[in-house]
C-alpha positions as CSV (number, residue, x, y, z in Angstrom):
1,X,0.0,0.0,0.0
2,X,1.3,3.4,-0.9
3,X,0.6,6.3,1.4
4,X,-0.2,9.7,0.5
5,X,2.7,11.6,2.2
6,X,1.3,15.0,1.1
7,X,-2.0,14.8,3.0
8,X,-1.1,12.9,6.4
9,X,-4.1,11.6,8.6
10,X,-2.0,10.1,11.4
11,X,-4.9,8.8,13.3
12,X,-5.9,6.5,10.1
13,X,-2.2,5.5,9.7
14,X,-2.2,4.4,13.6
15,X,-5.5,2.5,13.2
16,X,-3.9,0.6,10.1
17,X,-0.9,-0.2,12.1
18,X,-3.0,-1.3,15.2
19,X,-5.0,-3.6,12.8
20,X,-1.9,-4.9,11.0
21,X,-0.3,-5.8,14.5
22,X,-3.6,-7.1,15.8
23,X,-3.3,-5.2,19.1
24,X,-6.1,-5.6,21.5
25,X,-8.1,-2.7,22.6
26,X,-7.6,-3.6,26.2
27,X,-3.8,-3.4,25.9
28,X,-4.3,0.1,24.3
29,X,-6.5,1.5,27.0
30,X,-4.1,0.2,29.6
31,X,-1.0,1.5,27.9
32,X,-2.6,5.0,27.4
33,X,-4.7,4.9,30.8
34,X,-7.8,6.1,28.8
35,X,-11.2,4.9,27.6
36,X,-12.0,3.1,24.4
37,X,-13.6,6.3,23.3
38,X,-10.6,8.3,23.8
39,X,-8.5,5.7,21.7
40,X,-11.0,5.9,18.9
41,X,-11.0,9.7,19.1
42,X,-7.3,9.5,18.4
43,X,-8.1,7.3,15.3
44,X,-10.1,10.1,14.0
45,X,-7.5,12.9,14.7
46,X,-5.6,14.2,11.6
47,X,-2.9,15.3,14.0
48,X,-1.7,14.3,17.5
49,X,0.6,15.9,20.0
50,X,4.1,14.8,19.6
51,X,4.1,13.1,23.1
52,X,1.2,11.0,22.1
53,X,2.9,10.2,18.8
54,X,5.9,9.0,20.6
55,X,3.9,6.8,22.9
56,X,2.0,5.3,19.7
57,X,5.5,4.9,18.1
58,X,6.8,2.9,21.1
59,X,3.7,0.8,21.3
60,X,3.4,0.0,17.7
61,X,7.1,-0.4,17.2
62,X,6.9,1.9,14.2
63,X,8.5,5.3,13.7
64,X,5.4,7.5,13.0
65,X,7.5,10.6,12.9
66,X,9.1,9.4,9.8
67,X,5.9,9.9,7.8
68,X,6.4,13.6,8.7
69,X,10.0,13.3,7.6
70,X,9.1,11.7,4.4
71,X,6.6,14.7,3.7
72,X,9.4,17.1,4.3
73,X,11.6,15.2,1.9
74,X,9.0,15.2,-0.9
75,X,7.2,18.4,-0.4
76,X,9.2,21.2,1.5
77,X,10.5,23.8,-0.8
78,X,14.2,24.4,-1.1
79,X,15.4,27.2,1.1
80,X,17.2,30.0,-0.4
81,X,20.2,29.4,1.7
82,X,20.4,25.8,0.4
83,X,20.2,26.9,-3.1
84,X,22.9,29.7,-2.8
85,X,25.6,27.3,-1.4
86,X,24.9,25.2,1.7
87,X,26.4,27.6,4.0
88,X,26.5,26.5,7.7
89,X,23.9,27.8,10.0
90,X,24.7,29.0,13.5
91,X,22.1,26.8,14.9
92,X,22.8,24.6,17.9
93,X,20.0,22.1,16.8
94,X,21.0,18.8,15.2
95,X,21.5,19.0,11.5
96,X,20.0,16.1,9.5
97,X,20.8,15.1,5.8
98,X,17.5,15.6,3.9
99,X,18.4,13.1,1.2
100,X,17.2,10.0,3.1
101,X,15.0,7.9,0.7
102,X,12.9,5.1,2.3
103,X,11.5,2.2,0.3
104,X,8.1,4.0,0.5
105,X,9.6,7.2,-1.2
106,X,11.3,5.0,-3.9
107,X,8.2,3.1,-4.5
108,X,6.1,6.3,-4.6
109,X,8.4,8.0,-7.1
110,X,8.7,4.8,-9.2
111,X,4.9,4.4,-9.3
112,X,4.4,8.1,-10.4
113,X,6.8,7.3,-13.2
114,X,5.5,3.9,-14.2
115,X,1.8,5.0,-14.3
116,X,2.9,8.0,-16.4
117,X,1.6,10.6,-13.7
118,X,5.0,12.5,-13.9
119,X,8.0,12.3,-16.2
120,X,11.5,11.8,-15.0
121,X,12.2,15.6,-15.6
122,X,9.2,16.4,-13.5
123,X,10.2,14.2,-10.6
124,X,13.6,15.4,-10.7
125,X,12.4,19.1,-10.6
126,X,9.5,18.8,-8.4
127,X,10.8,16.4,-5.7
128,X,14.6,17.6,-6.1
129,X,15.8,14.1,-6.6
130,X,19.3,14.0,-8.2
131,X,19.1,12.7,-11.9
132,X,21.6,10.0,-11.0
133,X,19.8,8.8,-7.9
134,X,16.5,8.4,-10.0
135,X,18.3,6.6,-12.9
136,X,19.9,4.3,-10.4
137,X,16.4,3.4,-8.8
138,X,15.0,3.0,-12.4
139,X,18.0,0.6,-13.2
140,X,17.8,-1.2,-9.9
141,X,14.1,-1.9,-9.9
142,X,13.7,-2.3,-13.7
143,X,10.9,0.1,-14.0
144,X,11.8,1.9,-17.2
145,X,8.7,3.1,-18.9
146,X,9.3,6.7,-19.6
147,X,12.4,8.4,-21.0
148,X,13.6,11.7,-20.9
């Protein structure tokens, strides 16, 4: 199943994960110290507070924050500073590489390419995936349908 990283509904993703792992509602209520109604309300939430998301991630043994990271990789606009020359910032926050492509991202991009939704050039321009990286994915996964 391919997720829509552009329009994230975290409650639905959590519910899917709970069902996949067949976690009993009693265990959920005990873990979160809340009622069944509260758990079901969380399933309906488009967003959750980070402390709740962290608890869900631990319980489900799945990094739910990565869903948001994938959104940033695919849809965040390049910053002016990054376009000018990747100068170091004076921030004391940890710096992460943006070019971390998960299996889901690769599948998403190759699906766009294979079903003709986007061309290689469009993918390179819109998602800022390096041309060589895209070509390596196409070669590795033998999904050549479109050509530049």
